[in-house]
N, C-alpha and C positions, 0 to 999 in steps of 0.2 A: 542594683538588683536585678536578676534575671526575671524577664517577663514570661510568664506561664502560658502555655498554649492551650486552646480549647475556650470554653464559654466562662464568662464570670459568674459568680454567685453575688446578686445584688441585693443591698439592704438599704432601705430609706432611712437616712440620718438627717439630723438638723445641724446645719451650721450656725452657730449662735454668736454674735458678736454685736457691738454696740457702737453708736456713734453719739457724739455730743452736738446737742442743739441748745445753743445759749448756756444756760445754767443747769440744764438737766441732762440725764444720759438716757438716750432712747434705744432700746433693744430692736433689732431687726432678726427675723428668722427666714432662713433659707433652707429649702430641703434639696439634697442631692442623693444620688445612689451611688454607694460605694462597694466595691467588691470586697467579700469577707474572707477570700481564700488566703492562706497564709503567704506572706511577703508579696502580695499585691497591692499596689497602691493606685488603683483605677477608680476614677470618679466620673460621673455623667449627670448632667442636669436631667429633670423629669422629662423634658421635651425630647431629648436625645435618647433615653432608654427606651423608649417605645419602638418595637420594631427589632430590639436587639436579643440576642439569644442569650439565655439564662440558664442556671441550674436551679431546678425546683427545690425549696427548702424541704419539702416533706418525702418526696419520692426520689430526688436526685437525678430525675429526667432532664433533657434539654427542652426547652420550650421557648417560644417566641413572646416577649413581653407585650401584652396588649395594653390599652388606656386603663381598663378596670384592674388590671394587675399592678400597674404603675402606681394606683392609689394605696396599695398595701404596704405595710412596713416591711414584710418579708414576702416578696412577690412568689406565687407558686402557680403551677400549671393548672389548667382549667379541670383536669381529672381529680385535682386533690381539693377542690373547691367545697364548700360547706353544703352545697346543695346536691352532692353525689354520695352521700353516706346512705347505707341501706336502711330502709325504714321497716321495723318489724310490725306488721298488722297483729290485731287480735287473733285472727285465725292462725297466723304463723306461730305466735306465742303459745296458742293451745297445742299445736303440734309438737313444738319443742319441749313444753312441759309433758306431754305424754310420752315422749321419747325418753326423757330424762327418768320418768318414773318407772317406765320399763326396764332401763338399765340398772336403776338403783335397786330393784325387787330382785334382780337375779344373783 
């Protein structure tokens, strides 16, 4: 397979396998980051993905994976985080309702 050029689009996946300990079967869980682009077989451990460039899952921009982004299943850029959404205040909601009322009355 041909290697693609440019940044990867990482997703945290669990490699699940088991080991035999005596008479029981013990499952072990390891997490790695896999590139989800078509025909890409690239894998990295969590320690290695920090500092790498990746494509954001939401906006598609290129960003550098930070330790906080490496904890996410689908790492995204800082501008697409939960804390960056616009918050509508009650005063702002009143202005929007007045504007809709004016447009609806015409």
